[in-house]
N, C-alpha and C positions, 0 to 999 in steps of 0.2 A: 788275502791269504792265497800265495803261489800252489801252482800247482806241484805234487811230490816229483820227484827225479827215478821214473822204472829204471831198476835191476835186469840187466843181463846176462847172462853166464855163459861166459865163450870158452868153447870148447875143441875149435880146429882153426886153424889157420890155412892157407895157401901165400908161399912165399915164392919169389924167381930170386935166380945168385943177384948177390949185390957184396960188396964188401962191408957194409953195416948190415947185418940180418935183420933187424928194425925195418930200415928202409927198405929192405925187401919183401915184406908182408904187404899181401896185394888183396888178401879178403880176408876178413871173421867172419864166424857162425858158430851157432848155440843151437840149443834145444830149441825146436820150432821159430827161429829166424833166420834168417842170413842162408848165405854168406852174404857179406853187404861191402863193397868197396872201403878200405882202409879211408878214405878219404869222406865218404859218407858216416862212419862210426866216427874221424876226427871233429864233423859235422854237428854229432848227435852230441858229443860228450862235452863241446864250446857250448852248444846252447840249452845244456842242463835239461835235455830231455833224458836222455839217458846215462845211465852210470854201468860200465862194461868193469864185468871182473872177470878172474880167473879164481882155481881153488887152487890154493898151496899148500902145503901139509895140512890138509883137510881147511884150510882157512881161506877165508875171501879175501884175492888183493888186489886191488885196482887200478885198473889201465889208465894211465897216462896221457898226456898229449905233451910231445917233445916240441918245442922251434927251435931250430939253431938259426942263423944266419945265412943267407943263402942252399938255405936243403925247404925241402917240402917235408911239413909236420910229418912225424910217426909218433907211434903210441911202445906205449915199453910200462913194464909192472915192475912194482916193488913190494917183492914180499921179503916180510921180515926173516929172517935168517935162511934165505934159501940161495944157494951157491950161485947158482943159474936163473936167469929167469924164467917162470914156471908157462909164459906167451913164448918162447921159444921152442919149446919141447912138444906143444901139442900136433895132434896129427892133424894131416890136411884133412880141407873138408872137399865134401864128394858131391854132395847138388848143388845142380845148376844154381847158379846166383842169383839174387833175387835185385837187387841194384847195382 
């Protein structure tokens, strides 16, 4: 039996200006962890070590890794019924980065 994937709630993001706001995300953080680099979070999701989520209208919405040809992988969130991606509306992380 494999180990269970741990859950991590995302409550803040750091972004830099970019034509695609998802590609502009540089770090993510949450209660008791981070902020971690986007690259590290992608690695943890793809290795099935952690599942990262945000709350959208009180319900968890998982972060997804998007890979487009010729671009670096980025993260987005699909929240049922939400007009905008709740990931992009999170406040800026202020704590010094862990990774």
